[in-house]
C-alpha positions in Angstrom: 49.7 88.7 267.1 50.0 89.0 263.4 52.5 86.7 261.7 55.1 88.7 259.7 54.8 86.3 256.8 51.0 86.9 256.5 49.8 89.2 253.7 48.8 92.7 254.6 45.1 93.8 254.6 45.3 95.6 251.3 46.9 92.6 249.7 43.8 90.5 250.2 41.8 90.3 246.9 38.3 89.7 246.2 38.0 86.1 245.0 35.7 86.9 242.1 38.1 89.6 240.8 41.1 87.3 241.2 39.3 84.4 239.5 38.3 86.7 236.7 41.9 87.9 236.1 43.2 84.4 236.0 40.5 83.4 233.6 41.3 86.3 231.3 45.0 85.5 231.4 44.3 81.9 230.5 42.1 83.0 227.6 44.9 85.1 226.3 47.4 82.2 226.4 44.9 80.0 224.6 44.2 82.7 222.0 47.9 83.0 221.2 48.2 79.3 220.7 45.2 79.3 218.4 46.7 82.1 216.4 50.0 80.4 216.0 48.3 77.2 215.0 46.1 79.1 212.5 49.1 80.9 211.2 51.1 77.7 210.4 48.0 76.1 208.9 47.6 79.1 206.5 51.3 79.2 205.8 51.2 75.5 204.8 48.2 76.2 202.5 50.1 79.0 200.8 53.1 76.8 200.3 50.9 74.1 198.9 49.1 76.5 196.6 52.4 77.9 195.3 53.7 74.3 194.7 50.5 73.5 192.7 51.0 76.7 190.6 54.6 75.8 189.8 53.5 72.3 189.0 50.7 73.5 186.7 53.0 75.9 184.9 55.3 73.0 183.9 52.4 71.4 182.1 52.0 74.5 179.8 55.0 74.1 177.7 53.4 75.9 174.8 53.1 79.1 176.9 56.7 79.2 178.0 58.0 81.0 174.9 55.3 83.7 175.3 56.1 84.2 179.0 59.8 84.4 178.2 59.1 87.1 175.6 56.9 89.1 178.0 59.5 88.9 180.7 62.2 89.9 178.3 60.2 92.9 177.1 59.3 93.9 180.7 63.0 93.7 181.6 64.0 95.8 178.7 61.3 98.5 179.4 62.3 98.7 183.0 66.0 99.1 182.1 65.1 101.8 179.5 62.9 103.7 182.0 65.7 103.6 184.6 68.2 104.9 182.1 65.8 107.6 180.9 65.3 108.8 184.5 69.0 109.2 184.8 69.3 111.0 181.5 66.2 113.2 181.8 68.0 115.5 184.3 70.6 116.3 181.7 68.2 117.1 178.8 65.2 119.4 178.6 61.9 117.6 178.0 60.2 118.7 174.8 56.5 119.4 174.8 53.7 118.1 172.6 51.6 120.4 170.5 51.3 121.7 166.9 49.5 124.7 165.5 46.7 123.3 163.3 45.1 126.6 162.7 46.5 129.3 160.3 45.0 132.5 159.1 41.2 132.8 159.2 39.1 133.6 156.1 36.2 136.0 155.9 33.0 134.3 157.3 29.8 134.5 155.2 27.3 137.3 156.0 24.6 136.7 158.6 21.9 138.7 156.8 19.0 136.5 155.9 16.3 138.6 154.1 14.4 135.4 153.3 13.5 135.2 157.1 10.9 137.9 156.6 8.8 135.6 154.5 9.2 132.5 156.6 5.9 130.9 157.5 6.6 131.0 161.2 7.1 134.7 161.3 4.2 135.4 159.0 1.8 133.4 161.2 2.7 135.7 164.1 2.3 138.8 162.0 -1.2 137.7 160.8 -2.3 136.8 164.3 -4.7 139.2 166.1 -2.2 139.3 169.0 0.2 141.1 166.7 -1.5 144.3 167.8 0.3 143.8 171.0 3.6 142.5 169.6 3.7 145.0 166.7 5.8 142.7 164.6 6.9 144.0 161.2 9.3 142.9 158.5 12.0 145.2 160.0 12.0 143.8 163.5 11.1 140.2 162.6 14.7 139.1 162.8 15.1 140.5 166.3 11.9 138.7 167.3 13.2 135.3 166.0 16.5 135.9 167.8 14.6 136.3 171.0 12.6 133.1 170.4 15.9 131.3 169.7 17.7 132.6 172.8 14.8 131.6 175.1 14.4 128.1 173.6 11.0 128.8 172.2 12.0 128.4 168.6 12.5 124.7 168.8 9.3 124.2 170.8 7.4 126.0 168.0 8.9 124.1 165.1 8.5 120.9 167.0 4.8 121.6 167.6 4.3 122.6 164.0 6.3 119.6 162.9 8.2 121.6 160.3 11.6 123.2 160.1 11.7 125.6 157.1 14.9 125.9 155.1 15.2 129.6 156.0 15.1 128.8 159.7 17.5 125.9 159.3 20.1 127.8 157.3 19.8 130.9 159.5 20.3 129.0 162.8 23.2 126.9 161.3 25.1 130.0 160.2 24.5 131.7 163.6 25.9 128.7 165.3 29.1 128.6 163.2 29.8 132.2 162.5 28.1 134.5 165.0 30.3 136.5 167.3 27.6 136.7 169.9 28.0 133.9 172.5 24.3 133.7 173.4 23.1 133.4 169.8 25.7 130.7 168.7 25.1 128.7 171.9 21.3 128.9 171.5 21.6 128.0 167.8 23.7 125.0 168.7 21.2 123.8 171.3 18.4 124.3 168.6 20.2 122.0 166.2 21.2 119.4 168.8 17.5 119.2 169.8 16.4 118.9 166.1 18.9 116.1 165.4 18.2 114.1 168.5 14.4 114.6 168.3 12.4 111.3 168.3 9.5 113.0 166.6 9.2 111.0 163.4 6.8 113.5 161.9 9.2 116.4 162.2 10.0 117.6 158.6 13.4 119.2 158.1 13.6 121.0 154.7 17.4 121.4 154.9 20.1 119.5 156.8 23.8 120.4 156.8 26.3 117.9 155.4 30.0 117.3 156.0 30.7 119.7 153.2 29.3 122.6 155.3 31.2 121.4 158.4 34.5 121.1 156.6 33.9 124.5 154.9 33.5 126.1 158.4 36.8 124.6 159.5 38.5 126.0 156.5 37.1 129.5 157.2 38.4 129.0 160.8 41.9 128.5 159.3 42.2 124.7 159.9 45.0 123.1 157.9 43.7 119.9 156.4 47.0 119.1 154.6 49.0 118.5 157.8 51.8 116.0 157.6 54.5 114.5 159.8 56.9 117.2 158.6 54.9 120.0 160.2 56.8 122.1 162.7 55.8 121.7 166.3 58.2 124.2 167.7 55.7 127.1 167.4 52.8 125.2 169.0 52.3 128.0 171.6 52.6 130.9 169.1 50.0 133.6 169.3 49.7 133.6 165.5 46.6 132.1 164.2 43.9 130.2 166.1 40.3 129.3 165.8 37.4 131.6 166.7 35.2 130.9 169.7 32.7 129.1 167.4 35.0 126.1 167.4 33.2 125.0 170.6 29.8 124.9 169.0 31.3 123.3 165.9 32.6 120.4 168.1 29.2 120.0 169.9 27.3 120.0 166.6 29.7 117.5 165.0 28.9 115.1 167.9 25.2 115.7 167.5 25.4 114.8 163.8 26.4 111.3 164.8 23.0 110.5 166.2 21.3 108.3 163.5 17.7 109.1 164.6 16.6 110.4 161.2 19.3 110.1 158.6 23.0 109.4 158.2 24.6 112.8 157.7 28.2 111.5 157.1 29.5 109.0 154.7 32.0 106.4 155.9 35.0 108.2 154.5 33.7 111.5 155.9 33.4 110.0 159.4 36.9 108.6 159.0 38.3 112.1 158.2 36.3 113.6 161.0 38.1 111.4 163.6 41.4 112.5 162.2 40.3 116.1 162.5 39.3 115.6 166.1 42.7 114.0 167.0 44.5 116.9 165.4 42.4 119.3 167.4 43.6 117.5 170.5 47.2 118.3 169.4 46.6 122.0 169.4 47.4 123.4 172.8 45.1 126.4 172.2 42.2 124.0 172.5 43.4 122.4 175.7 40.4 123.7 177.6 38.1 121.8 175.3 39.6 118.3 176.1 36.4 116.8 177.5 34.2 118.3 174.7 36.6 116.7 172.2 36.5 113.4 174.0 32.7 113.3 173.9 32.8 114.1 170.2 35.4 111.4 169.6 33.2 108.8 171.3 30.2 109.9 169.3 32.0 109.6 165.9 33.5 106.2 166.8 30.0 104.9 167.6 28.7 106.3 164.3 30.1 103.4 162.2 28.3 100.1 161.7 30.2 97.0 162.8 31.1 96.1 159.2 32.3 99.6 158.5 34.4 99.8 161.6 36.5 96.7 160.8 37.9 98.5 157.7 37.7 102.1 158.9 39.7 101.5 162.1 42.9 100.4 160.1 42.4 103.1 157.5 42.3 105.8 160.2 45.3 104.4 161.9 47.5 104.2 158.8 46.5 107.8 157.7 47.3 109.2 161.2 50.6 107.4 161.3 51.8 109.1 158.2 50.6 112.6 159.3 51.5 112.9 163.0 55.0 114.2 163.8 57.4 111.6 165.3 57.8 113.2 168.7 55.7 113.5 171.8 52.8 114.4 169.5 52.5 110.8 168.4 52.1 109.8 172.0 49.5 112.5 172.5 47.6 111.3 169.5 47.4 107.9 171.0 46.6 109.2 174.5 43.6 111.2 173.3 42.0 108.0 172.0 40.8 107.2 175.5 37.8 105.2 176.6 37.0 101.7 177.9 34.7 100.6 175.1 35.9 98.0 172.6 36.1 100.4 169.6 38.3 102.9 171.5 40.6 100.2 172.5 40.8 98.9 169.0 41.5 102.3 167.5 44.1 103.1 170.2 45.9 99.8 169.6 45.8 100.2 165.8 47.1 103.7 165.8 49.9 102.7 168.2 50.9 99.8 166.0 50.9 101.8 162.7 53.0 104.6 164.3 55.5 102.0 165.6 55.9 100.7 162.1 56.5 104.2 160.8 59.0 105.0 163.6 61.0 101.9 162.6 60.8 103.0 158.9 58.6 100.0 158.2 61.5 97.6 158.9 59.3 95.5 161.1 56.5 93.4 159.5 54.9 92.0 162.7 54.9 92.2 166.4 57.8 89.7 166.7 60.1 92.0 164.7 58.9 95.1 166.6 60.0 93.4 169.8 63.4 92.6 168.4 63.9 96.2 167.3 62.8 97.4 170.7 65.4 95.3 172.5 68.1 96.8 170.3 67.2 100.3 171.3 69.9 102.3 173.0 68.3 105.1 175.1 71.7 106.8 175.6 71.7 107.9 172.0 71.1 111.6 171.3 67.6 111.2 170.0 66.2 110.4 173.5 62.7 111.7 172.8 62.3 109.4 169.8 63.5 106.4 171.7 61.2 107.1 174.6 58.3 107.7 172.3 58.8 104.3 170.6 59.0 102.4 173.9 55.8 104.0 175.2 54.0 103.5 172.0 54.6 99.8 172.3 53.2 99.9 175.9 50.1 101.6 174.6 49.8 99.0 171.8 50.0 96.2 174.3 47.7 97.9 176.8 45.2 99.8 174.8 42.6 100.1 177.6 44.5 102.8 179.5 42.1 105.8 179.9 43.8 109.1 180.1 43.7 112.2 178.0 45.6 114.2 180.6 48.9 112.3 180.9 51.0 114.8 179.0 49.3 117.9 180.3 52.1 118.8 182.7 54.8 118.7 180.0 
């Protein structure tokens, strides 16, 4: 008879399974012990590492003042940002943007009678195949436009090794003044190919200079005599604005900075060109060309030699500081100098520093005095935008490597 204390049939377990479960449980217990042991070992290492760091910091007495200043500045900035957040709900945020284009002038005529006698067209007319093409003086211009639009014009002049003056001036004017998108884009591609060509035997009878580029901007209505007193309230006004050719103007300006054949710009002209590009960034009508402007900016910055850049960087910064309005536009001007290369960082930092000096009415002579003036700022004053701009400018000056041309796009 079965003992009542004996286990039931289904309570009997397979010895292998039972042994396996016990083994697994034991492994789990051992694993937890190991984890706890490892945890306390790692914790002791962290404590020891922190202790060494604290001990090492005590040995650098010369850095204590610098660290204290940085901590003080960080604390001030955090407090200001916190106060600004509270105040921003009460005041409407202003937007960046100035109108850098006024009324346009009459562009030069695009009639080029000298094209009829250019060697390239004459060679086609004298060829026996002209019986098929039926080229004449009257339709020669249309024929050349077709070659330009299809990309064949550059291939022909590259093969011949010669760009005649009539072809050069004709394509240049089409690029900057033609109302036809296909022609101005094709003419721009033609000139970009010519300027970047590595064919050393290619002869160019006429090359444009900064004088022609600047003249085109003046015809577009660009205001070269902009100053910090310019009104930025009408930045979104429908009055004025550049023609569509401004896109090809920017692309061509970037292509001119390739020094394959000759230096098109002088140092002072390249300096002025950088200022022009930054002011183009400030016109909200050109907001869709941000990346094109960025590429042009990088090309012009790389145009300078190392010796030229040391002087030009500060000259550009001082000039911009006197001309950019003391509002969000000065922040935008700094923000558009984006890039991670050394020269972009240097220019960004220099412009930030010079604008800071102007914002403080040149009361500060160095970074130490700028810091003291920053600490004394009261962001609860009425001129909130000015105070915020000053604080952010100092952040840009201390961290010039920030890469963003879009930071203020939502304002």
